[in-house]
Structures are given as C-alpha cells and as structure tokens.
C-alpha positions in Angstrom: -2.5 4.9 18.8 -1.2 3.5 15.5 1.8 4.8 13.6 1.5 4.7 9.8 4.3 5.0 7.3 3.1 5.7 3.7 5.2 5.8 0.6 4.2 6.1 -3.1 5.4 3.6 -5.7 6.4 5.7 -8.7 7.2 5.0 -12.4 11.0 5.4 -13.1 10.7 7.5 -16.2 7.7 9.8 -15.4 7.8 9.8 -11.5 4.0 9.6 -11.5 2.6 7.5 -8.7 1.2 4.1 -9.6 0.8 2.6 -6.1 1.2 3.0 -2.4 2.9 0.9 0.3 2.0 1.3 4.0 3.5 -0.1 7.3 1.3 0.1 10.4 2.8 -0.3 13.9 0.3 -1.8 16.4 0.5 -3.6 19.7 0.8 -6.9 17.9 3.7 -5.9 15.6 4.2 -4.2 12.3 1.6 -4.8 9.5 2.3 -4.2 5.8 0.0 -3.5 2.9 0.2 -2.3 -0.7 -1.9 -1.3 -3.7 -0.8 -1.1 -7.3 -2.7 0.5 -10.2 -2.7 -0.9 -13.7 -1.8 2.3 -15.6 -3.1 1.1 -18.9 -6.6 0.4 -17.6 -7.1 2.6 -14.5 -6.6 6.2 -13.4 -4.6 6.7 -10.2 -6.6 7.6 -7.1 -4.4 8.1 -4.0 -7.3 7.8 -1.5 -8.5 4.5 -3.1 -5.0 3.2 -3.2 -4.4 4.1 0.4 -7.6 2.5 1.5 -6.8 -0.8 -0.4 -3.3 -0.8 1.1 -4.7 -0.3 4.7 -7.3 -3.0 4.1 -4.5 -5.4 3.1 -2.4 -4.4 6.1 -5.1 -5.0 8.6 -6.6 -8.1 7.0 -5.9 -11.3 8.9 -5.9 -13.3 5.7 -3.2 -11.4 3.9 0.4 -12.7 4.3 3.7 -11.4 3.0 5.3 -13.5 0.3 7.9 -15.9 1.6 11.3 -15.9 -0.2 
C-alpha cells in the first residue's frame, strides 16, 4: 500500500490553485512529483494536475534538482 501526501500550490493574492505537489511513500523510499499550470494560457484542472504530478513522481527518469 502506498501513502500519498497531496498539497495544492496556490497564488498568493487570489488563493486559487495553480499547481499540485505530491509525495508518495513506497518500499523503495519517498518519491516526489509536481505539476504547475500556466494561468495565462491554461485552465486549472485538479485531476489532470494530480495525474501529471503522480507520473513525475513514479517516473524513473525524473530527478529532483540538486542545490
């Protein structure tokens, strides 16, 4: 069984969602993913955003940026 934490990324002034970040706990460790919406071009869709974030989290080719 996987444990998923989901949080919405919101605009500061309007508090409208513009993205989603997820963390998934698996047997291999914790996986992270995100999705951001370009508010000038796109309409926010929470299901699509969640699916993109989960795809990034479970993708083997996606790596977190190194600082």
